[in-house]
C-alpha positions in Angstrom: -54.0 -149.1 -158.6 -51.1 -150.8 -156.9 -53.4 -151.9 -154.1 -56.1 -153.1 -156.4 -53.8 -155.1 -158.8 -51.8 -156.5 -155.9 -54.8 -157.6 -153.9 -56.6 -159.0 -157.0 -53.6 -161.0 -158.2 -52.6 -162.1 -154.7 -56.1 -163.4 -153.7 -56.6 -165.3 -157.0 -53.1 -166.7 -156.9 -53.4 -167.9 -153.3 -56.9 -169.3 -154.0 -55.6 -171.2 -157.0 -52.7 -172.7 -154.9 -55.2 -173.7 -152.2 -57.6 -175.3 -154.7 -54.9 -177.3 -156.4 -53.5 -178.4 -153.0 -56.9 -179.7 -151.9 -57.8 -181.3 -155.3 -57.1 -184.9 -154.2 -59.4 -186.6 -151.6 -57.9 -187.2 -148.2 -59.3 -187.7 -144.7 -60.4 -184.5 -143.2 -60.5 -182.6 -146.5 -63.9 -181.2 -145.8 -62.7 -179.8 -142.5 -59.7 -178.2 -144.1 -61.9 -176.6 -146.8 -64.2 -175.2 -144.1 -61.2 -173.7 -142.2 -60.1 -172.1 -145.5 -63.3 -170.0 -145.4 -62.6 -168.4 -142.0 -60.8 -165.3 -143.3 -63.7 -164.6 -145.6 -66.5 -165.1 -143.1 -64.8 -163.4 -140.2 -66.2 -159.8 -139.6 -63.8 -157.2 -140.9 -63.6 -155.4 -137.6 -62.5 -158.6 -135.8 -60.0 -159.5 -138.6 -58.4 -156.1 -138.7 -58.2 -156.0 -134.9 -56.3 -159.3 -134.8 -53.9 -158.1 -137.5 -53.4 -154.7 -135.7 -52.5 -156.5 -132.5 -50.3 -159.1 -134.1 -48.3 -156.4 -136.1 -48.0 -154.0 -133.2 -44.3 -153.0 -132.9 -44.3 -153.1 -129.1 -46.2 -156.2 -128.1 -47.2 -157.9 -131.4 -46.4 -161.5 -132.0 -45.0 -160.9 -135.5 -42.3 -158.6 -134.2 -41.6 -160.8 -131.3 -40.8 -163.7 -133.6 -38.9 -161.5 -135.9 -36.6 -160.1 -133.3 -36.2 -163.5 -131.5 -35.8 -165.9 -134.4 -35.4 -164.0 -137.7 -32.6 -161.6 -136.6 -34.5 -158.3 -136.9 -32.5 -155.5 -135.4 -35.6 -153.7 -134.2 -39.4 -154.1 -134.4 -41.1 -153.0 -137.6 -44.2 -150.7 -137.6 -45.9 -152.5 -140.4 -49.0 -150.3 -140.4 -47.4 -146.9 -139.9 -44.2 -147.0 -141.9 -44.6 -145.7 -145.4 -41.2 -146.8 -146.8 -38.9 -149.4 -145.2 -35.8 -151.2 -146.4 -35.4 -154.8 -147.3 -31.8 -155.8 -148.1 -31.1 -152.2 -148.9 -34.1 -151.9 -151.3 -36.9 -149.4 -150.4 -40.2 -151.2 -149.7 -43.6 -149.6 -149.2 -44.2 -151.3 -145.9 -47.8 -150.2 -145.0 -49.0 -150.6 -148.6 -47.6 -154.2 -148.8 -49.1 -155.0 -145.5 -52.7 -154.0 -146.6 -52.2 -155.9 -149.8 -51.2 -159.0 -147.9 -54.3 -158.6 -145.7 -56.4 -158.2 -148.8 -54.9 -161.4 -150.2 -55.4 -163.4 -147.0 -59.0 -162.2 -146.4 -60.4 -162.7 -149.9 -58.5 -165.7 -151.3 -61.4 -168.0 -150.1 -63.7 -166.2 -152.6 -61.4 -167.3 -155.4 -60.9 -170.7 -153.8 -64.6 -171.6 -153.9 -64.9 -170.7 -157.6 -61.8 -172.6 -158.6 -62.6 -175.7 -156.5 -65.9 -176.0 -158.2 -64.3 -175.7 -161.7 -61.5 -178.1 -160.9 -64.0 -180.7 -159.8 -65.8 -180.4 -163.1 -62.7 -181.1 -165.1 -62.9 -184.7 -166.6 -60.4 -187.0 -164.8 -59.7 -188.7 -168.2 -57.8 -185.6 -169.4 -55.3 -185.7 -166.6 -54.9 -189.5 -166.9 -54.3 -189.3 -170.6 -51.6 -186.6 -170.1 -50.0 -188.8 -167.4 -50.0 -191.8 -169.7 -48.3 -189.7 -172.3 -45.5 -188.9 -169.9 -46.4 -185.3 -169.0 -44.9 -183.9 -165.9 -46.9 -182.3 -163.1 -46.1 -178.8 -164.4 -47.0 -179.8 -168.0 -50.3 -181.3 -166.8 -51.1 -178.1 -165.0 -50.0 -175.8 -167.8 -51.6 -177.6 -170.8 -54.5 -179.5 -169.1 -55.7 -177.8 -165.9 -54.9 -174.1 -166.5 -56.8 -173.8 -169.9 -59.9 -175.2 -168.2 -59.6 -172.7 -165.4 -58.8 -169.6 -167.5 -62.5 -168.5 -168.0 -63.1 -168.7 -164.3 -59.9 -166.9 -163.5 -60.8 -164.1 -166.0 -64.2 -163.6 -164.3 -62.6 -163.7 -160.9 -60.1 -161.1 -162.0 -62.8 -158.7 -163.1 -64.9 -159.2 -160.0 -62.0 -158.9 -157.5 -60.7 -155.8 -159.4 -64.2 -154.2 -159.0 -64.5 -155.2 -155.3 -60.9 -154.1 -154.4 -60.9 -150.8 -156.4 -63.6 -149.3 -154.1 -62.5 -151.0 -150.9 -62.8 -148.7 -147.9 -63.3 -150.6 -144.6 -60.2 -152.8 -144.7 -57.7 -150.0 -145.4 -59.4 -147.5 -143.1 -59.5 -149.9 -140.1 -55.9 -151.0 -140.6 -54.1 -147.7 -141.3 -56.7 -145.0 -141.5 -55.4 -144.2 -145.0 -52.0 -143.1 -143.6 -48.4 -144.2 -144.5 -49.1 -144.3 -148.3 -52.3 -146.3 -148.2 -54.8 -143.6 -149.0 -56.9 -145.3 -151.6 -59.5 -143.3 -153.5 -62.5 -144.3 -151.2 -60.6 -143.3 -148.1 -59.6 -140.0 -149.8 -63.2 -139.3 -150.6 -64.1 -139.9 -146.9 -61.3 -137.6 -145.7 -62.3 -134.8 -148.1 -65.9 -135.1 -146.8 -65.3 -135.4 -143.1 -61.9 -134.0 -142.2 -61.6 -131.2 -144.8 -65.3 -130.5 -145.2 -64.7 -130.2 -149.0 -68.0 -131.5 -150.3 -67.4 -130.5 -153.9 -64.0 -132.3 -154.2 -65.4 -135.4 -152.4 -68.3 -135.5 -154.8 -66.1 -135.1 -157.8 -63.8 -137.9 -156.8 -66.8 -140.1 -155.9 -68.3 -139.5 -159.4 -65.0 -140.5 -161.0 -65.0 -143.6 -158.9 -68.5 -144.4 -159.9 -67.6 -143.9 -163.6 -64.6 -146.3 -163.4 -66.7 -148.9 -161.5 -69.5 -148.6 -164.1 -66.9 -149.3 -166.9 -65.6 -152.3 -165.0 -69.1 -153.7 -164.5 -69.8 -153.3 -168.2 -66.6 -155.1 -169.0 -67.5 -157.9 -166.6 -70.9 -158.3 -168.2 -69.2 -158.6 -171.6 -66.8 -161.2 -170.4 -69.5 -163.1 -168.6 -71.7 -163.1 -171.8 -68.8 -164.4 -173.9 -68.1 -167.2 -171.3 -71.8 -168.2 -171.4 -71.9 -168.3 -175.2 -68.6 -170.4 -175.2 -70.2 -172.9 -172.8 -73.3 -173.0 -174.9 -71.2 -174.1 -177.9 
């Protein structure tokens, strides 16, 4: 649940920031938008390999920069440390790393939906708020955000469903170790490593039940959004 909620909120939040940042036309905006899609269209094996190399505690570029420029006392094993320490506070290092990967890899999905909705917002609404003296934050809170909430709600349900049964990203990064054994990885381990077919089947059925409930909820939300647009 921590992985699912963190990945869902992170990807939608980053997608929203990117969509707002590229809202105004400028030279090269199309190229920047195309580059934004690279994390999403990159094969998962290639993406996880790059992250594994970059985060390696011995020769990874992240630890090299951290020890050289950020004052780290020693390299950090991001993908194999279950609990680290940040300013004396315990931090689930590997879990946070896979959540950050999930956020980075799937924010373009939210970005595409939000850009399409932002472009459909009448410019007169923002101009009227600006004439009334509204600040940037007020225009976002009272003009832009209400227009985006139906899309954000649908994205939240979709990303929750997709992330809840995620397997390949986590397994390729950590193998389910260091506190990152999500339910799909656990089913795989029960089936292959422990040869416990019954327990694997039971957990798989529970996963299917939860996903079926989420899909039903998504259909309800989508139906309400369609009826609201029809009015």
